N, C-alpha and C positions, 0 to 999 in steps of 0.2 A: 516602494513607489509603485512596484506594478501588479502588488499584492492590496494594498492598497485602494488602490485605482481600480480593479478588477469588482473588490467586496464592496465601494463607496459606490459603484454606478451599480449597483445588484440593489446594494440595499435603499438607495434613492426609488430606484424602480418603483420596488416590495413596498415601498410607506405612501408613494403617491398612488395605484392602481388600487392600497387599501382603501385608500383616505378618500378615494374614488369612488369606490362601491359599494366602501361600508358608512366614511366620513367618522367614524367617532377609533383613535388608537388602541383605547383600552379593551377593543379585541381581536387584537391581533394575533396575540397566542393562540386566540381560539380557529382563527382561520390562517393563518401561514403558521410552517414547521420550515428553519433553518438549519440543514446539518453542517455541518462545520467538516469537512473529510481530511483529516489530519490538523498539523496547524499552520499551514499556508493560508486559510481568509480568519486566523484565530484574530486580527486588529477589524475582522468586523465587527466584537463583545463593545467595543469602542468605541467603533462608528456608530453603531444604532445609537447608543445611550446619548452618540452628538448630535443626531439625525432629532430624538426623542426629546431632549432636553434646551436641545438650541434652535433650531429650528421651530419645535413646535411647542415648547414653554412646557413640558410635563416635571416634573419636578424629581428629584433624583431619588426616592423612595420606592412613587411607582414607575418609573421607568428603567431601573435597578429591577425591580421585580418581572415588569414587561419582557426585559432581556431575558432573565433566564427562566422563564416558562416560553423563549419563543425555540430559542438555540437550543442544539442536540449536538453534540461532539464526537465523533469518529477515533480512537487511537488506532494507529497502524505499524508500531513499533516499538519496542519497551527500550531504546537505545536511548539514555540519554544525551547523546551528543546530535542523534537525528531528531531529535522535538527541538523546533526554531529557538531563536533568543536572538536578537539586536538592543544592539548598546544602546544606553538610555541616554547617550548623549547622542547620538544620530536622529534618536524619536524626539528628542526635545526639540530640534533644530528642525527636521522635517514632520512634526507631525505633534508640535507644542501643546493644543487641545487635549491630545488625543492622549496623548504622555500627564495630563493632567487628570482625563479622568482614568487611565490607570493608577496611578498613586493614591486616588477615591476608592477602586474598587480594591485594592491592597490593603486603604485603612479597614475595608469592613473585613476585608479574609481575615486577617490579624485581630484581627476586633475578638471576633469568632472566637478564634483560636486560641487566641489568650483566654478567653472564659471561657474554655475547654475546662473539667479537673483534670489532671495527670498530663495534661499536654507541655511539655520542657522547651526550654529556648531554643531548642534543636530542631523542633519538632515545626516550631513555630517558624524559623529562619526555613524550611522546607518548604512549609507551602506558601511559602510569600514569592509575588509574583517579580520580585525582581532579586537577583541574584550576585550577594554583594560580593562574592569571590573573586579574584584578577579581574578588576573592572565590574562596573557595574551594570547587569544586561537584565533586561524585560525577557522574563519567560512566556514563551507563548502558546508553554503545554498546559503552563498552568494558569492563563489568563483562558485557554479555551473552557478548562476545567471550571475556572470558578465562574465561566458564565454561564454553563448552561447546565438546564433542569438534565438530563441521562448521559452518561459515557459509559459507552460498547467500547470494548474490545471485537474482533472478530474473527475468536474462536475459546470454548471456553478453556482452554490452556490459556491463550495467552490475554484471558482477561481475568484467571484468579490471578495468571502470573504481575499481571499491571498492579493488581490490588495490593500484591506483597511486594515490588519494587520503586518503578518510575508516580507512581501515583501514594504510595504508601500512607504516607500521611492526610495527603488531597484526602484520601477513604477514613480511614479513620475520622476526620473532619465531618465529611458529606457521605457518610455510608450508605444510605440508602441511594445515588446515584448512579455507579458505575454495573453496567449491566451486561451482559451478553447478546451480540447477534452474529451468529455464527455465516461468516462470508462461502455463502452455496451455489453451487452453479445450478442450469437448469438444461436436462437434458433435452427439451425442441433444441437450441443452440448450441450443446456441446458434446451432442450425439447426432440430432438427425438432422440438421443445417452444416455440421464437420464434417461429420463422416456418414455417408447416403449410402455405401454399403453395407458398414455394419449395421448401421439401424436396419435395412431391413434385411440381415439374416437372424438377428435379437425380436424382431418383430416375426418373422415364421416358426419362430420357435416358441415364443412365450406368450403375441398377439402384442396390441401395441399399448395396452395402459399402461408401461412403464416411461409414456412420454408425459404423461400425466403422476403418479406416481412413483417415484423413482429404485423405492425400498421396493417394488417388483421386479430390479433387476438380480433377488435376490437367486428368484428360481431358475434362474440360467446355471444355478451351482449345481443342477439335479442331470444337464447336458453335457459339464466338465470332464467326463472319461468316453464320453461316448467319441470316435472315431472318424465319421463321418461331420458332427459339429465341427471337431477340432480343425480338421482337413477344407471346412470350407471356414474358418473363422480365420488360417493361415494362407489361404486363399486371399480374404479382402486385409487383409493387414499387408501383404505381396501387392497386392494393385493398389494400393497408397503410399508404400516404399516408390513404386514406379512414378508413381505421381509425382512426385519429393524429389526425386531423383532429376524429372526433366523439367522443374522447376527449376533446381538448383544448376543445372547445363545453361538454360534460358538467362536467369539473371546474373550470374556468376561466373557463367564459365567455366567451370568445376563437374568435372568427369566422376559421379563415383557411383560404386554398384549396389544395386538392392539388395548384393547376398548379401554384405557388409552389416556390421550390428551400429546400429544410427543412436550417439550418447547425446542426446541433444540436453543445454539449458536456456531455456526461454524464459532470462528475468533483465530488470535491471541493474543495468553496469554500476556495481558497487564492490566496496572493499570487502562486507561485509556478507554479502552474497556468494564469496569464493569463488568469480571465475578466473583469479588470478590462480588458484591450488587448480583448476581444472585445465588451465593450458600448461601447467606446469608439468601435470601429469601430463601431456601430451609432449609432451620434450620428453619426459623421463620414457615414456613409450618408443619415441620416435630412435633416441641412444639404445634403447632395448635390441629395437630390432634392427637397428646396427650393425650390433655388438654380436647376435647370434640369431643369423637368416636362417639358419638351421631349424629352431625351434616351429612349430603347429599355430601358428600365428591366426586370430581370429579377427579377419578383418573390419575395423572400427571406422567408422566417419566419428567426427567430433563437429556437433552443431551447437555455434551459440547465434543464438539472438538477444540484441534489446539496444538502449541507450542511456548516456551519460548524462544526467545535469550539464547546465552548459557551462557554468563557473565549477564541477568536479572536476580539476584536471588530474588525477590520479586514476577516476576513473574512465578519463580520454586516453592515459597514456596503459589501462592496460587494454584499451581496444586497438590502440596500437600495436601493442606486443603480440596478440592474437594474431591481428596482420602479419606481421612479421613474422610468427612463426608456419603460419598458415603459405606463406611464400617459398619457406625453403620446405616446408615438410610432401607441398606438392607439387614439389619439379626435383625433387628429390628420385631420381630409379634408384635406388638401393632399399626402397621401402616397400617398392614392387606395389603401390595402390594399394600396402596394407593398413596404411593409414592415411585419413582426408581432414585438414582443418578449414 
């Protein structure tokens, strides 16, 4: 319901403003680009078709052409289970008109697939918007793919694997749609804004051009063996660690040493992101430190940051486990501050 609500509200506003300014929906793809960020807003494909056909009288063939030209889809995961799917019965009950439209889209896709030479029945089933295995479900990834003119991965490797795995048969059906848009970073935010001390040091050595052209950072390699630069770099790192130490104390009332190794994992909490493995490693380290206090241990601070989806129970249990382990480790004098979580 939330996904539909936000999708519908956005699309109705887009169409309303477009008609106010241009008066003609035929120019929609020329004036509007809508990017589906993962499968969460994929119902937008059916909703825009509904708005065009039911509220504005656009015929199916023209509406489908406009929708495909307007939408793009960014895929973020190769895990089939991470691509949303919804029970057909649920959509038929909550959004009966949209389910009719999904069936119509699916008929178009299946007709195209069956018309392709050497497309097997198994491949036809794979491109279907309806998963018939273990209860009929609408595949939102397939819906987003079918309704978009451009489908991108977020790294070169991810995009190639997408062609070979999760959307392999759709790629064979529509070979020109998948392309790559690498998720990049800007040095202006992730260096200049986040780390002014390091920015100042780098600017002193190679000038400010790297802020507009990140490839210029390669010039730092000439200074890598310079003891003076190494010392300055270490001082910047130390200052940043001391700042984080103060923040941890202020927000969590946990005292950590800036001399410790900071072992940081900042990811949304998910089983495949492996926070569970990370906290099990913390438990193993804790047991080893207690069993062999005579060893020359490197002091370590394990820092976890992230959030779980509201309904993702296992991820919430992982958060609880991390906090439970932290409570034990951080209050055990036997580890002598060699490990903090």
